[in-house]
C-alpha positions as CSV (number, residue, x, y, z in Angstrom):
1,X,64.6,72.7,173.8
2,X,62.0,73.2,176.5
3,X,62.8,75.7,179.2
4,X,60.8,77.1,182.1
5,X,61.8,80.3,183.9
6,X,60.1,81.4,187.0
7,X,60.1,84.9,188.5
8,X,58.2,87.0,191.0
9,X,59.3,85.5,194.3
10,X,60.5,87.6,197.2
11,X,60.0,88.6,200.8
12,X,56.6,89.8,201.9
13,X,54.8,90.3,205.2
14,X,52.0,88.0,206.3
15,X,48.7,89.1,204.6
16,X,50.5,90.5,201.6
17,X,50.5,89.4,198.0
18,X,52.8,88.2,195.3
19,X,52.4,87.1,191.7
20,X,54.6,84.4,190.3
21,X,55.2,84.0,186.6
22,X,56.6,81.1,184.6
23,X,57.6,81.7,180.9
24,X,57.8,78.5,178.9
25,X,59.8,78.2,175.7
26,X,60.1,75.3,173.3
27,X,56.7,75.3,171.7
28,X,54.8,73.2,174.2
29,X,52.9,75.7,176.3
30,X,49.6,75.5,174.5
31,X,49.4,71.8,174.7
32,X,50.8,71.3,178.2
33,X,49.2,70.8,181.5
34,X,50.8,73.3,183.9
35,X,51.2,73.4,187.6
36,X,52.9,75.1,190.5
37,X,54.6,73.1,193.2
38,X,56.4,74.2,196.3
39,X,59.0,72.8,198.6
40,X,59.6,74.1,202.1
41,X,62.8,73.4,204.0
42,X,62.9,69.9,205.3
43,X,59.7,68.9,203.5
44,X,58.7,67.1,200.3
45,X,57.7,69.0,197.2
46,X,53.9,69.4,197.1
47,X,51.4,70.3,194.4
48,X,50.0,73.8,195.0
49,X,47.8,74.3,191.9
50,X,47.3,72.9,188.4
51,X,45.7,74.1,185.3
52,X,44.9,72.0,182.3
53,X,44.6,72.8,178.6
54,X,40.9,73.4,178.8
55,X,41.3,75.7,181.7
56,X,40.2,73.4,184.5
57,X,42.0,74.2,187.7
58,X,42.7,72.5,191.0
59,X,44.2,73.6,194.2
60,X,45.6,72.0,197.4
61,X,43.2,72.7,200.3
62,X,45.6,75.0,202.2
63,X,45.6,77.6,199.4
64,X,42.0,77.5,198.2
65,X,40.4,80.9,198.2
66,X,43.8,82.6,198.5
67,X,45.8,81.6,195.4
68,X,44.7,81.7,191.7
69,X,46.5,79.9,188.9
70,X,46.1,81.2,185.4
71,X,47.7,80.9,182.0
72,X,48.1,83.2,179.0
73,X,48.7,81.0,175.9
74,X,49.5,84.1,173.8
75,X,52.5,84.9,176.1
76,X,53.4,81.3,176.9
77,X,53.2,82.3,180.5
78,X,51.8,80.6,183.7
79,X,50.9,82.7,186.7
80,X,50.2,82.2,190.4
81,X,48.5,85.0,192.2
82,X,49.0,84.6,195.9
83,X,47.0,86.7,198.3
84,X,46.6,86.6,202.1
85,X,50.0,85.0,202.3
86,X,50.9,83.2,205.5
87,X,54.3,82.3,207.0
88,X,53.5,78.6,206.2
89,X,53.5,79.5,202.5
90,X,57.2,80.1,202.7
91,X,58.9,77.8,200.2
92,X,60.7,77.5,196.9
93,X,58.0,77.5,194.2
94,X,58.5,75.5,191.0
95,X,56.7,75.6,187.7
96,X,56.0,72.3,186.0
97,X,54.9,71.5,182.4
98,X,53.6,68.1,181.3
99,X,52.8,66.8,177.9
100,X,51.3,63.4,177.6
101,X,53.7,60.9,175.9
102,X,56.4,63.6,175.6
103,X,57.6,64.3,179.1
104,X,57.6,66.7,182.1
105,X,59.8,69.7,182.7
106,X,60.7,71.9,185.7
107,X,61.8,75.4,186.2
108,X,64.7,76.4,188.5
109,X,62.4,77.7,191.2
110,X,61.7,81.0,192.8
111,X,61.9,81.7,196.6
112,X,58.9,83.0,198.5
113,X,59.4,84.1,202.1
114,X,56.5,85.3,204.2
115,X,57.4,87.0,207.5
116,X,55.1,87.1,210.5
């Protein structure tokens, strides 16, 4: 059974940093494409950053230069280092794992609040 568990969210002042983690169980991590999404109140869920098996990464424009996605296959863990946080980064952040022909899985989310 595949499970994703996020942690690391919290309340931070603008300009601060947080690191989100997502531990993936179920034996898929090393073959999965991984991503972080976020959903702010009243808005649709949006892709923040993705990282593929070979290490290729992509970011939404609003976080480029501030956020870094990474993965540690030995720990089955996905990370999102968030620096220079802004109030508009406030959202629930979700981890997603995708494996071609097998499916896609979501974590329960972790809340990030950035105060001005």
